[in-house]
C-alpha positions in Angstrom: 99.7 112.0 73.2 99.3 115.6 74.4 98.8 116.0 78.1 97.5 119.0 80.1 100.2 120.5 82.2 100.0 120.8 86.0 100.2 124.5 87.0 99.4 124.4 90.7 102.7 122.7 91.7 106.2 122.8 90.4 108.0 120.1 92.5 106.9 116.7 94.0 108.5 114.0 96.1 107.3 110.5 95.5 108.1 108.2 98.5 108.2 104.6 97.3 109.7 103.2 94.1 107.2 100.3 93.6 104.5 100.1 90.9 102.3 102.9 92.3 105.2 105.2 93.0 106.7 104.8 89.6 103.4 105.3 87.9 102.7 108.5 89.9 106.2 109.8 89.3 106.0 109.3 85.6 102.5 110.7 85.3 103.5 113.9 87.2 106.7 114.3 85.3 105.0 114.0 81.9 102.7 116.9 83.0 105.6 119.2 83.7 106.3 118.6 87.4 109.9 118.3 88.6 109.7 115.0 90.4 112.1 113.2 92.8 111.6 109.5 93.7 113.0 107.8 96.8 112.9 104.1 97.8 114.1 102.5 101.0 115.8 99.5 99.2 119.4 100.4 98.2 119.1 98.0 95.2 115.5 99.1 94.2 114.5 95.5 93.9 111.2 93.6 93.8 110.6 90.0 94.9 110.5 87.3 92.2 106.9 86.1 91.7 104.9 86.5 88.6 102.0 88.8 88.4 98.6 88.5 86.6 97.8 91.5 84.4 94.1 91.8 83.7 92.6 93.8 80.9 92.0 96.9 83.1 95.6 96.8 84.2 96.8 96.5 80.7 94.6 99.5 79.9 96.4 101.5 82.6 99.8 100.5 81.3 98.8 101.5 77.8 98.1 105.0 79.3 101.7 105.0 80.6 103.0 104.0 77.1 104.3 100.6 78.3 101.8 98.1 76.8 104.0 97.1 73.9 106.9 96.3 76.2 104.7 94.3 78.5 103.3 92.3 75.6 106.8 91.7 74.2 108.3 90.5 77.5 105.3 88.8 79.2 102.6 86.4 78.1 99.3 87.7 76.7 96.2 85.5 76.4 92.5 86.1 75.7 90.9 83.5 78.0 90.8 82.3 81.5 89.1 79.0 82.7 87.7 77.9 86.0 88.3 74.3 87.1 87.4 72.1 90.0 90.6 71.3 92.0 90.6 67.8 90.4 91.0 69.3 86.9 87.3 69.2 85.8 86.4 72.2 83.7 83.7 74.3 85.3 83.4 77.5 83.3 85.1 79.7 80.8 85.4 83.2 82.2 83.9 86.0 80.1 86.8 88.4 79.7 85.7 91.0 77.1 88.1 93.1 75.2 87.6 96.5 76.8 89.5 98.6 74.3 90.4 98.0 70.7 93.8 96.4 70.4 93.9 95.6 74.2 94.5 92.0 75.2 92.0 90.5 77.7 94.6 89.3 80.2 98.2 88.2 80.6 101.1 87.8 83.0 104.6 88.9 83.5 107.4 88.3 86.0 107.5 91.0 88.6 111.2 91.8 88.2 110.6 92.2 84.4 107.7 94.6 85.0 109.8 96.5 87.6 112.6 96.8 85.1 110.2 98.1 82.4 108.8 100.7 84.7 112.3 101.8 85.9 113.2 102.4 82.3 110.2 104.7 82.0 111.3 106.7 85.1 114.8 107.0 83.8 113.6 108.0 80.3 112.0 111.0 82.0 115.2 112.0 83.8 113.6 111.6 87.2 116.2 111.7 90.0 116.1 108.5 92.1 117.6 108.3 95.6 117.9 104.8 97.1 118.3 103.5 100.6 116.4 106.4 102.1 112.9 107.2 103.4 111.2 110.1 105.3 111.3 110.6 109.0 109.4 113.9 109.3 106.8 115.8 107.2 105.4 119.2 107.9 102.9 121.2 105.9 104.0 124.8 105.9 103.3 127.9 103.8 101.9 126.0 100.8 104.6 123.3 100.7 105.9 120.3 102.7 109.2 120.4 104.6 110.8 116.9 104.6 113.4 115.3 106.8 115.0 112.2 105.2 116.4 109.2 107.1 119.9 110.1 106.0 119.7 113.5 107.8 119.2 115.6 104.7 116.2 117.9 104.2 114.1 119.2 101.4 111.0 121.2 100.5 108.4 120.2 97.9 105.0 121.5 96.6 103.6 117.9 97.0 104.6 114.7 98.7 103.1 111.4 97.5 103.2 108.5 99.8 103.3 105.3 97.7 105.5 103.4 100.2 103.7 100.1 100.6 101.1 98.7 102.9 103.5 99.5 105.8 103.7 103.2 104.7 105.9 105.5 106.7 104.2 108.5 105.2 100.8 107.3 106.4 102.2 106.6 109.8 103.6 110.2 110.0 100.9 112.3 108.5 97.6 110.3 108.7 96.8 109.6 112.4 93.2 108.7 111.5 94.3 105.6 109.5 95.2 102.2 110.9 97.5 99.4 109.7 96.1 96.9 107.2 94.3 94.0 108.9 94.8 90.3 108.4 92.3 88.4 106.3 92.8 85.0 107.7 94.4 83.7 104.6 98.0 83.2 103.4 99.2 83.1 99.8 101.7 80.6 98.4 103.5 81.3 95.2 105.8 79.3 93.0 107.5 80.4 89.8 108.7 77.6 87.4 108.5 76.3 83.9 105.1 76.2 82.1 103.0 73.0 82.1 102.8 71.7 78.6 98.9 71.8 78.4 98.4 75.3 79.8 96.8 77.7 77.2 95.6 80.6 79.3 94.9 81.7 82.9 93.5 78.9 85.1 91.6 79.0 88.5 91.0 76.0 90.7 88.2 76.1 93.2 86.2 73.6 95.3 89.1 72.7 97.6 90.1 74.1 101.0 93.0 75.7 99.2 92.0 77.5 95.9 94.8 78.0 93.4 95.4 79.7 90.1 98.1 79.8 87.4 99.3 82.6 85.2 101.6 82.3 82.2 104.4 85.0 82.6 106.3 84.3 79.4 106.2 81.6 76.6 107.9 79.1 78.9 107.3 80.2 82.5 104.4 80.5 84.9 103.6 81.3 88.5 101.1 79.5 90.6 99.4 80.9 93.6 97.5 79.0 96.3 95.5 80.4 99.2 95.4 78.6 102.5 94.1 79.4 106.0 96.9 81.3 107.8 98.2 80.0 111.0 100.5 82.2 113.1 103.9 80.7 114.0 107.0 82.0 115.7 109.5 81.3 112.9 109.5 81.6 109.1 109.7 78.5 107.0 113.0 77.8 105.4 113.4 76.7 101.7 113.1 73.0 102.4 109.9 73.4 104.5 108.4 75.7 101.9 109.0 73.1 99.2 107.8 70.1 101.1 104.7 71.9 102.5 103.6 73.2 99.1 104.1 69.9 97.4 101.9 68.3 100.1 99.2 71.0 99.8 98.9 70.1 96.1 98.4 66.3 96.7 94.6 66.4 95.9 94.9 68.5 92.7 94.7 67.4 89.1 95.2 69.4 85.9 98.0 71.9 85.8 98.5 72.1 89.6 99.0 68.3 89.7 101.6 68.6 87.0 103.3 71.4 89.0 103.3 69.2 92.1 105.0 66.3 90.2 107.6 68.5 88.4 108.5 71.3 90.9 112.1 71.3 92.1 114.0 72.8 95.0 115.5 75.3 92.5 112.1 76.9 91.8 111.2 80.1 93.6 108.7 79.5 96.4 107.2 82.1 98.7 104.5 82.3 101.4 103.1 85.4 103.1 99.9 86.2 105.2 97.4 88.3 103.4 96.3 91.7 104.8 93.9 94.3 103.3 92.8 97.9 104.1 90.5 100.5 102.6 91.6 103.5 104.5 89.0 106.2 105.4 89.2 109.6 103.9 90.7 112.1 103.6 93.5 110.5 101.6 95.3 113.8 101.7 96.6 116.1 104.5 97.6 119.5 103.2 100.1 118.8 100.4 100.7 115.2 101.4 98.7 112.4 99.6 98.6 108.6 99.6 98.1 106.1 96.8 98.5 102.4 96.1 98.9 99.9 99.0 99.5 102.8 101.4 95.8 103.6 101.2 94.0 100.9 99.3 95.7 97.6 99.9 93.9 94.6 98.4 94.3 90.8 98.4 95.4 89.0 95.2 92.0 87.3 94.5 91.2 89.8 91.6 94.8 90.2 90.5 94.2 94.0 90.7 96.6 95.4 93.3 99.1 96.6 90.7 96.4 97.8 88.3 94.7 99.9 91.0 98.0 101.5 92.0 98.9 102.4 88.4 95.4 103.8 87.9 95.7 105.9 91.1 99.1 107.4 89.9 97.5 108.4 86.6 94.3 109.8 88.1 96.3 111.9 90.6 98.2 113.6 87.9 95.0 114.0 85.7 93.1 115.7 88.6 95.9 118.0 89.5 96.1 119.0 85.9 92.4 119.6 85.7 92.1 121.7 88.9 93.1 125.3 89.5 94.5 124.6 93.0 96.1 121.7 94.8 93.4 121.0 97.3 90.7 120.7 94.5 93.0 118.4 92.6 93.6 116.1 95.5 89.9 116.1 96.4 89.1 115.2 92.8 91.6 112.3 92.9 90.1 110.9 96.1 86.6 111.3 94.7 87.4 109.4 91.5 89.3 106.6 93.3 87.4 106.0 96.5 84.4 103.9 95.5 86.2 102.0 92.8 89.0 101.0 95.2 86.4 100.2 98.0 84.4 97.8 95.7 87.5 96.0 94.5 88.9 95.5 98.0 85.6 94.4 99.4 85.0 92.0 96.5 88.5 90.5 96.8 88.2 90.0 100.6 84.7 88.6 100.0 86.1 86.0 97.7 88.7 85.0 100.3 86.0 84.6 102.9 83.9 82.4 100.6 86.9 80.2 100.1 87.5 79.9 103.8 83.8 79.0 104.2 84.1 76.3 101.5 81.6 78.0 99.1 80.8 76.3 95.8 83.0 77.2 92.9 80.0 78.7 91.1 79.4 81.1 94.0 83.1 82.3 94.0 83.0 82.6 90.2 79.9 84.8 90.4 81.6 87.3 92.7 84.7 87.2 90.5 82.8 88.0 87.3 80.8 90.8 88.9 84.0 92.4 90.2 85.7 92.0 86.8 82.7 93.9 85.3 83.4 96.8 87.7 87.1 96.8 86.9 86.3 96.9 83.1 84.5 100.2 83.6 86.4 103.4 82.8 88.5 104.7 85.6 
């Protein structure tokens, strides 16, 4: 597919080698920008949970040319179902096909998705430096002077901060923004073999602890469960994670009940508190701009964090290609992304609050379907 070239910049530094950073790096490079990518992790890893990929997220990955690989290495379905926690079917979610040939939903293991995106970055000959971040950024004379954590320096026409919810770029260059805020919930995840009766995505509501299951390959799934978060001084070890999650599932039927009865200590289990932030504008300071969790961090209720980050990387490159100057391009990027990201984050956090308030499954489903309609709209 032919792409308009970006003429207002020649070089860019992308800080953060996660989903949003890789999407931005690839999108800029495909439009003629000489891109460098850095990531703080010396091994450029990602943690091992699965990830739900909704139709809108698959649409964004199609724009990156990665849909076929994701379909081949993940699990694609065309239906999701809402159950009561005891296994009683409540509702079949309406998940329309939003583009011809595009699946409605699916899932994949995060390390697999990470590897696919790393392959895209390498195919574009983008230099990647690992184990390094930025310690100073200065807008000067139409560019950005950068000091790296290893003592080296560089100068770029654009710096993109895609370095997670704990963004160092945001901390340095955007004093009007604040850290993401706790939502009161925590998220449990387990990756394991697939329950034999599972046919598509499943949501379980009506309990203090809502849950959901996504197929990530023909024989593997991940399950998430949301609980009220309680602060503690120490992290849970592997044994406590296993015993606690098994106990949290004691009331569940259906696939979660099967998971409870068949989970083992060899399965990957994780827990983390949830935070969210919709940062105020401007999202850019001179030639420094933020995207992904650094500026629009959402909770997992709509399975849209990855998709929103990929969309932002694509839109950033599109708007820079469309504009005659960098400032107009960055403003166009913010204008296209702000309300969409705001609605998704507010809807996702709203779902979490309804769950904490023990709302009926039908009420949570209504918010979910309304938000999915918004996500299905063109970005």
